[in-house]
N, C-alpha and C positions, 0 to 999 in steps of 0.2 A: 503557175495552174496547181502542180502537185504539191507545193508548201501550202497553198489556201486549201485543199483539200485534206491536207493531213491534220492542219490546224482545226477546221471544222469538227473533223473526228473525235480528237484529243476532248474539244468543249462540249461535244454530245455525249461523250463518255463521262465527264465530271459531271456534267448535270445528271445522266442517269445515276451515278454512284451516288451523287451527295443525295438526291431523290430518295433513292432506296434508305441510305443510312435514315434520313429523316422520318420516313415512312416505320421502320424497323424500329426507331427510338422512340415513337407516338403510339406503335402497335403493342409497347411493353410498358407504356408507362400509364399512370391511372391519376385521379384525383381521389383525396381521400377526405373525410370530416371525423375531427374529433370531437366529442362531447365532453367538455370537462363537466365533472360532477363535485359540488359543494366547494366551490370557490369562494375564499374568505373575502369580502367587500368589494372596495373598488380597486380593481388590481391590475396590473401590467401581467399578462398571461403571455408563456412561452412554451412553443408545441415544438419538440425537436422528433425526428424519425432517424431510426440507426439501422444498417445495415452491417455491422461490422460488431462481433461479441465483444472485441478488445476496446474499442473506442467507447462503446456502451459501459462498457464495467467501470470507467472512469468518467462518462458523461463529458466527453468532450469529441470536438470536431464531428457533427452529427452530419448525416446526409443532408436533411433540407432542416431549415429552421423559421418557424413564422413567430414574429412579437407583434402583439396587438393588445390594446386595450382590452377590458373584458366586454363581451358581447353582450345582448338583451338575453339572448337563449344559450350563451355557453358555448355555442358552437363554433368550430375554427376550419376554415378550410383550406386544405394545400394542394398543389397541384405540381403534374410531373414527377408522380411518384413511380420508381420504378416498382413492377409487380415483382412480387415474392415474398418471401418472409423479411419483416422488420420489427423493431421493439420501438414504441412510442414514450416518449416520456414528456409530461405536461409540469411545468413548475410556475410559481408565483413569485416574481421579484417583485417582494414586498416592498424594498426600499429603490428599486427602481435604478439600481447600480448595472445593469448591463451583465450581470454575470450571477450564476448560481452560487448563492455562499454557501462554504464548506467550513465545517470545523479543521482543528490542525490536521488530522490523520484523514483529510478528506471526504468526510460524510456530509452530506445537505444540510443545512439548517434552515431552509425555508420548505413552503410546503410544495408538496408535487404529487403526482400521479404516475402510475405506469401502467401500461398495457397489461391485459388480460387479469386487472385487479389484483398484480403480484406485488408484495409489500416485502421487501427484503431485509433483513435485519444486517446486514452487512456489503459485501461489495456485490452488484445485481448480478444475475445471471440472463444472459440474452434468453436461452432457450426458454426458460420459464416466462419470459415476457412477450413470447415470438407472436405475432400473429401474420395473418397472409394479406397481401393486398393483391386484388385480383384485376386483371385486365377489364371486363367485363362486370356489370352490375353493380350493387350497392358496398362501398367501403367506409361502412359508419363505425367509428368505435369509442366505446365507452372508457373514460378515464376518470377515477374517483381522486380527489386530492386529500392529502393527509399530512401528518409532519413525522417523518420518518422517527425523528428523535422524540415524539410524543411532547408532553407538556413539561418532563420531567427528565426525561433522556431516557437511554435505553438500558435495562440490567441484565446481565448474563452470569449464570453461575455453573460449574461444572468441576471437573478435575485434571489438573496438569503436572508436570514434570519439566525442572530445569535442569541442565548439567552439562559437564564437558569433561574430555579426556584428562589423564593426566600426563605431562611429559617428562615427568621426573626420572633421574636415574633408579633403576629397580622399581618401578612402580609399575603395576598394572592395574592401578583403579581408576574408576571412573567415578567423578563426584557427580551425585545425582539426588536431587532433594524435591520429594512431591510436595506439591503446592496446591491450596485451593485455586482453580481457575474461574476469579471472579472478575469480570470485566463490566464498565459501565461507560456509555456513552452520550456526553451530553453537549450543548450548543459551544461549552468552553472545557469542561472535566473531561479527559479519557485515561482511562484505568482497565491497562489491558497488561495481564500478567504481572509480572515483576516490573512495570514500568508506569509510571504517572506522568502526565502531561497538561498544562493548563494553558488554554489560547490566549494570548495577550494583545495581539495585535495582527489586524490581515483576516481574510473570508474569500478571498479569491487565488490566485497561483502564488503568490509571497504571503508565507503566514510565521509569526513569532510565538513561542511555547516556552512556557517553564517546564521543566522537567524535573524527574526525580526516577532512581532504578535503584534496585537491591542488589547488591555486587556480593556473589557468595564466596568465601574463603578458598583459597587455590589449593590446600592441602593441609592433613593432619599427619606430624611427624611420623604414626603408625603407618603411613602408607607403605613409607621404605624406609631398609634401615640407612640409606645416603641421608635421610632427612631426622635421625635422630638426632635429639637435642636441640630442635631449629623452632620447636614450637609449633602448635598448630594457629594457620594463620587466620585470621578474621574476617569474618564478614562483615560489610559496612553499608550506610546509604549514601549515594552521591546524589547531588543535586546540580541545577545550571538552567541553561536557555539552548533551546532548540532554533533554528530556522529550515522551513520548508521550502521548496520550487518546483511548481508543478509546471514542467515545460511542457509546448502544443501536442510533441511527439509523444507524449506517456510518460518521456521519463521523467522520475522525483530525484529530486537532490536534498538530503536534510545534512545540514551542519549542526553538530551539538558538540557542547562542554559541557562536563560538571565536575563537581568538586566531591572530596569527602567532607559532608559537612557535619559528621559525628566525632570527626578527627580520630577515628582508629586506625587509619593509616596514613592520613595526611597524602597532599597532593591532589594533582586533576587527571583526568581524560579528555580527549576529543575524539571524534569521529566524522567524517566525512565519506557519505555511502551516496552511491546512485544507484536506482533500480527500475525495472520496467514490468509491467504485468501483462500477461498473457490469458487468455480464457480457453478451456477446453471443455464445453459442455458445463456440466456442475462445478469442475475442477478449476481454480485459477491460482497460477502461480508466478512469482515475481523473483527471477534471478537478481542477484544484486552484488554489485561489487564495494569495499569499503576499505577507508584507510584508518588506523587507531594509533592515537600517541598516548604514551604513557609517562606520565611524570614521573622521575627518580624516584620518589616517595612509592608508588604502586609499583614500579618496576621492582626495584629492590624488594619489596615486602613480598612480591611473588617468584622470584627468580633469582635474587642477589643472596649474597652470604655476608653477614655482618661479622664483624672483626671477633666477637664474644661468641660468637658460634663457627668458628672455624676449626680445624682439627687438623690432624696430616694427612688426612686423605682429602681434605674438604676446605680449600683456602678461602680467604676472604675474598669476595668478589662482588664488584661496586658495576651493575649495569648501565648506569646514567639513566636520562629520558630514553625511549626507545619509539622505533615508528614501525608497523606493521602493517600488511594487507590481509583482509578474507576475502575470500569468494564465498555467496551464500545463497538459500534457497527458500523462499516462503510457500507455503501452499495453504489454501484456503478449500475445504469440501463442505458444498451448501448440501447437506444431507435433507432439510426442509427449509421451509422459511424460518425455523426459530432452531433448529438444530445444525452447527457445524463441528468440524475440525479442523484446529491449525497444528500445522506442522512446521516447525522453522528450523532448517541446519545450516552450519557453517564451517568453513573449514581455512584457520588462520596461520599464516605462514611466518614465523616468529624470524625475528633479525638476529645477524648474529652477535650482536651485543648479550642476547638471551640464551641461545644455543652453546656461544662458549662458556657458561656457567658451569662450575663442577657440578652441580645439582640435576642440571638438565640434561637427558638423552635424546629428545626427539625435537625436531624443530618446526613439529606441525601441530595443532593444538585443534581438536574437535568440539564443539558444543553445541547447543540445540535445545529446545522449548516445544512441547507439544500438549495440546489439551484438548478435550471435547466440552462443548460451550452449550445451554438453551439461553436462548434472549429472550425475554419476556417482551 
């Protein structure tokens, strides 16, 4: 009898707890209606609701999603949305492949709209798209559909600087080079500072692109007495291929190989980079870990000593090909929908094959890029 009463009490307690949980859930949830404006043609419309700034910044892992054929009144109803602040994304799945197609760097190519009539020119900021879902009353939100990249892509203009520290013996020179910060983002072509990419294949998680980058010379011989007679190191143009994979957890993986296409130096370089973005208000930061491989031609050009450059105090030195790693941080600050600041800094740990060179004094190399741009 005692056990029977105990079991009944436990069952009653569990039932009360379950009922309370369901009641609390229902009390804090609501239905919303999203009215999509300017939907092009007969299309599949996808409505996504986000409650996280980090996932909204990448348009991944929404809290709720509704896929629907276009309705007559362009209204789409979602149920059981938690009350509170959310951001709403509506996009048109033009090719009906069940994904939001993106270019190589992750900018959506298909028509879309964001709550609050927010139209970002770069990574979206949750705070600018924020709307409030209320437990009671009307929750109707208008979203106007447009193309982020426009008909001909987005052009940005501004000013920037690229640079890196000097690891050489007796040199405290920092290599700095002002550049016009011209950016362009199209469905296939992206031009970001000293880097250009052209999408070849893929629009979902896995994407392939041709790439090119400007590689500034490592030093000038007047930077240090230890470099006298070494001649100024050349700048050159590198070009190759890159592969990007965007995982569900927000980690981006990039593999790239580029070769000296001008043959100013010769050889090639390869990188493998993992990064993840985090959003804090208008600030977006992306820590990254990168592995760098340099062919012997490039490594010796930057850190070696050729036999005809050798002296009594500076013996000939051959680095061979080298592998290094670096930690970096890239940040975007959206001042307005049009104005943004981009800052990228990294510290590279040079391997022993480089640090042992008679012209190298520091095994850490610092480099970066900064710009302020206006995007039309």
